[in-house]
Every structure is written in C-alpha cells, then in structure tokens.
C-alpha angles and dihedrals in degrees: 000000000000090000091056090057095049094080089044092050090045090051091047091049092048091048091050091049091050091048090050091049091050094046097044096086091049092049091047092051092047091048092049091048092049090048092051091050090050090050091051090051091048092051091047090051092048094049115091111262120229116245110271116242110251112261115244107248136159090252094056096047106031117200119234092251094047101121093189094065098039119110116264092251094049092083091041093055097071090046091050091047089050090050091049089048089052090050091051093045095090091051092047090049090049091051092047091049093047092050092049113107097245103026117130091203115123119206122225113255095019122115121226127196130199139174127200150118132291134199125201124193104194119195114203102194124214092240089064091055089049089061086074104028149341125285122015129130141235111280126201113210125200117212130179138166148128124288139195123202134195116195133185133158094356093307125105142184116213119196120191143171109201138169124227131186118211094190116164131177118233106297131177112255139158140160116274092240095051125095129240091273089066097069113131135180107236123196127182136208091169117154128190132197107204128203106194143162127206122207109197135176120200135213110199117230093175135341088275101036132058137169113232129205134166142089143286129217138178144100140256135222110230129212138147136079127306105189126195123195124184112243136208132189108280096194140016091258095056111135113230090193097059103019090239110152095024119132134196118272113254093220143359093264099042119136125270117015094000099070096104095045088208098140102024109144089344125172112207113232122224128251093272090059097044097266133119098246109109123236094201125026124196124234114204121153144160110223146178137175149134129290122207122191111171093161136031091247101039127073127170128185135192109202134189133173151135131240149122094329096043130252123345141190119200144185127200128191116187139177115221114230 
C-alpha cells in the first residue's frame, strides 16, 4: 500500500517543488516590495515631524460670551456697575423729583427765586417804653409789603419793602426824671417804610417742611404826627405814679398841670427840626420760624423774632419762579 503511494508522493513533491520554484520570484518580489515599504515608513518615522497646526477649539478662540475665559473682574464689572447704579439711584430719583412740575424738592447747587407778600405783626411791649420813661402801653403794629427771595443750598436772602403803622391812642407818658405835674397824653400816627433783608438758614425736616433761623437787618423812614397834650388829674383817685386817671387839659391856662400851656396840643418835631421824633429808625432782629413748600411754586413761612421794635410774628406767602 505504501509502495503504491510512493509515486504519488514523489509526484506531489515534484509538483510542490515546481510550484515553489515558479512562485519564488513572485514571493521574492513581494518580499522586496514589503521591505521597501517598511524602509520608507521607517525613514518617515525617523524624519523630524513639522509642528502640527493648533486645532481650532472653543478654548483657543474664546467667544465673547465665554464666561470661562473671561478675566476675573469681567463678571464683577456688571455687578460693580449695578452697585454704582444703586448708589446713584437716590440722586437720580432726587433729580427726577426736582424736575417734576409740582415737586417741592430743591437740588443742591441750584438757585431758586420767589416773589410774594409778607405780613409782620410787631408787638411793642410796655416794658420797652419804660426804658425811656414812665407810663406808656403795649402797642400792636401792623406791617405789610412785597418780598423777593433768593435761595440756594438751604440758605436764602429775603428782601422786602414793607409799610408799618405805629398808631397809638392817647396814653399817659412822662420822662423818668420829671415830676407828677409833667404827665402828658401822647398819641401817635407814626408811619414807617422799612427796607429790610432777612438772612435765613434752613434745616430740612421733610421735603416740604424746614426749620428756619437767622437774622434780619434794615432801616425805616419815619413820618407822621406824634402829638403831646398836657394832662391833669381827672378824678380824686388819679394815680400820679402811673398817670392813670389823668385827662387832657382843656386849654393852655387850665388849672393844675396845665398852667404853663407849654405842651398843649403840641406836635413833636423830628430830629432835623430839633425834636425827639426820629427820621430813620433801625430794624435789627433775631428770628426763627417754619417754612412750608408743598408745591414747586408755593412757599409759606411762619416767622417769629425779637429786635429793636420788640417782638414780632410774621407770615410770608411766595410764588416760586
């Protein structure tokens, strides 16, 4: 059996050998080609590689809204701006209010003007008259006139020309050094035209209300009659110390205190004519009060003070320009 397969094996071997011989060149060529390719790859690997171009990524080219690549203070800036805006908000609100048509708010650094009318009720107390003589009485003086005010940074100047009447009914009066026979009944029709200026500081209590304090100064031109009439006791109970109960003499040669007739129906001359009636009278006061401004164009003041004419209470109504 084995011998039968020897020729077959020999034939198969020969055939294999022939096939190998025929395929050897092809294998050699393939091998050479593979080797050449491997050498090319090796050379390519050994050669220095050029730097690769950076890949375009979001990290390399950050977008404007990329929060990750923004500077640390970029996010803080809007917050800071917001904080500044919040800080400025009151000022902006103040400006908006002040620019509103009816707002009473007054802005720092801005000047405000107003015109109006003032009233002064001046109280000349009896004790002030007694500084110069005996007798007298408390006199209430009415004064009224226009005013013009200039206001800035809670300080205002108020200029006014106002008229006052110092009218007084016949009242017993005499000099301190004179005796009881010197009592006279003095009546006044004195009038004064004042030119005054008020200088007032304000402390705001609210946008509409403020507390005022300051001073006023000026002078007044005096005119009118100051009449003196000699007096005599009109009854047994007349008081020679106060002049109470004294009446005017009926003539220059009447009995009692009227015998000399010196001041019978006498009109006191002014300083220019050798008398004691003043030509100019000073106005100097310390004053305080309240200021009320409910509307941009309406200002009201309640004033009070004390000075050369005595105590006074006042009211001012102004229109803001």
